[in-house]
N, C-alpha and C positions, 0 to 999 in steps of 0.2 A: 812774131807771136806775142800776144798781150800777156800781162801778168797772170800768173796762175791763180786760180780760184778753187775753193773747195769742190765745186761742181766738176772740175776737171779730173778729179779722181774717178768719177763714174763714166758712164757711157755717153758718147757724143752722137748727135744726129748724123746719119751717114750721108756721104756725098753720092753723086750719080755714077761714079766710075764702077764698072763691073767688079773690079778687084779692090774697091775701097775696103779697108780693114781697120780694125782696132785691136790692139794687143796689150796684155798685161803679163809681164815677166817677173818672176821671183827667183832669185838664185841665192845660194849660200855655200860656205865652205868653212871647215874647221882647220885653222892653221896648225902646222907642226914645225919642228926645228928645220926640216928639209923641204918645206912646202906643204900644201894641203894634204891632210890625211883622209878627209871625207868631204864630199860635196854633192850638190844636187841642184835641181831647178824644176820649176813648173811654168808653163807658158800657155795662156789661153788667147786665141785669136778669133775674133768674131768677123765673119764675112757676110754681112746682112744682105747684100745684093746677090749672093750665091746661096742664101738661105741655109747656111751651115756654119759650124765653128770647127776650129782645129784645136787639139789639145795634145801637148806632149810634156812629159816629165821624165826625170832620170835620177839615178843614184850612182855615184862612182866613189872609189876609195882605194887607198894603197892596199894591194894584195886582194882586191875584190873585183869580181867581174862587173861589167856594166849591166844595170837593171833599167830597162827602158819601157816607156809607155808612149805610143803614138796612135792617136785616133783622129782621122781626118773627116769623119762623117758624124760629128756630134750635132744634135739639134740645137738651134739657137735658143738661148734662154729668153723667155718673154720679158723678163726684167731681172735686174741684178746680174750676178756673175756665178750663179750656181748652174752646173751642167750635170747631165746624167745620160748615159748610153749603156749598151751592153757591156758589162764588166768594168764600168767606170762611173764614179761619182766624185765631184769636186766642187768646192765652194771657196770663194775668195771675197773676204769681207773687210771693208774699210771701217775700222773701229773708231779712228780719229783721223781726219784728213791730214796728210803729210806728216803723220806721227806714228800710226800704228795700224798694221794689217794682220789678219790671220788667214791662213790657208789650211784647209782640211781636204783630204782626198783618200779614196779607197779605189784601187785599180788592180786589174789583172795585167801585170807587166810581163816582160820576157827577159830572161837572163841570157846575156850574150858573152861568151868567153873572149871573143875578138870584137872590138868595137866596129871594125869594118863590116861585120855581119849586118849591122844596122842599115848599111847601104846596099845590101845584097839579099833582100827578102826578110831580114830580121827573124830568122828561124832559130829558136832557142827554147829554153825551158820555161814554161809558164810559171810565174812567180807573183804572189800578191805583194803590193807595195802601197804603203799609206803614209801620208804626211799629216802631222799635227804640229804646225809651226807658226811662229809669230815673227814679224818683221817690225822692229822699232827704230825709228829714224835716229841717226847719229849726225846728220848734216842736213842742211836745207836742200830741197830738190834743185837740180840744175837742168836747163833745157837741153834737149838732144833731138836729132832728126828735125825735119821740117815742122812737125807738130808733136811734141812729146817732152818727156822729162825722165830723169833717172835720179835715184836717191840712195845714198849709202845708209846701211842699216846694221844693227845688231840682230842676230837671228838666234832664236832658241826654241826648244820644243823636242819632239820625238819623231823619228822615222821608224816605221815598222816594215820589215821585209821578211818574207817567208810564209809558208802555210800555217794554218792553225795547228797548235801543238808543237810547232818548230819555229815559231815567229821569233825574230831577232829584234830587240828594241834598242835602237841607237839614239843616245842622247846627243842633241845638237846644242852647242854653246859656241857660236861662231860669229862670222860676219857675212855680209853679202850686199846685194843691191836689189832694188825693185825698179822696174821701168814701165812706162806706159806711153804708147804712141798711137796715132790714128791718122787716117786720111792719106796714107803713103802710097796707095795703089800697088803697083808692081814693084815692091821693095826688093825683090830678089834680082832685079835688073841693075841694081845700083851697088856701089861699094858699101860694105857694112860700116856702121859707125862705132862699133865696140872695138877697142884696141886688143891686140893679141896679148896673151899671157907673156910674162917676162922671162920664162925659163923654157928650155927645150924639153924638160920632163913634164909630160902632160897626162892628165886623166881625161879621156875623150868620151863624148856622148853625142855622136852625130845623129841627124834625122834626115830621112829621105822623103821628099814630097813629089807628087805628080802634079805638075802645073802646066795647063795648056799643051798636053802631050809631051812635055819635057820632064826629065828626071832632074830635080833640083836638090842638091845636097846642102844642108845646113851643118857646118862643122863647128861644134861647140866643144871647147877644151878648157880644162882648168889647170892653171899653173900658179906660181907664187904670187902673181899679180892679179889673180882672180880669174873669172870666166872671160874667155874671148870667143868671138863668133866670126865665121867667114861663110859667105853664101856664093854658090856658083852651080851652073849646069854641069852634070856629069858628061864626060866625053861620049859622043855618039848619040846624045839625046837631042 
């Protein structure tokens, strides 16, 4: 992979593979004396040869249920990284390449008392969830995956959760990462590149995908080492 350029922060010309994709991931957590007390993430995946996008985001915390957004039928944005579908709006803006990004979103999420419910139909309580967050670089980007990079950041802003009149405003002043990769094709058939969290006490936010007739679980979990990710087909799929 050549040296990174400012243009690499944006969208790339798609390859010919049916599952050629490009993704932007933003995660955060607020450290506490015994591990993270609050965390979340947003991930936008563009699948131009499938003429659609995937979007998922989540909020987790100590003593809090999982609040999850998963939409696998988002229309591809014509340009930029702003998306809109039924019950979802989100935008992801590069304010300064490799220095500063903002993420804003408003979505109708679902609250799940048991994270495993995300892998079994995700039936829960409809709950509004919004992000108004900024990622500011604290280190240079480093390459990851065949084509992509990850960058450590300071993250600050607000998360809003709950219905109008009962909305909870959560102040975020923490750390996190943002990552961008493209051209990976069937990435769920390979070992994930993100390391596991370093503690056994995890705040989980899994996602279930239907891919080529298979049920694929993306297990995302937050520990003292940050967010980790594992990908694999569910038994029997």
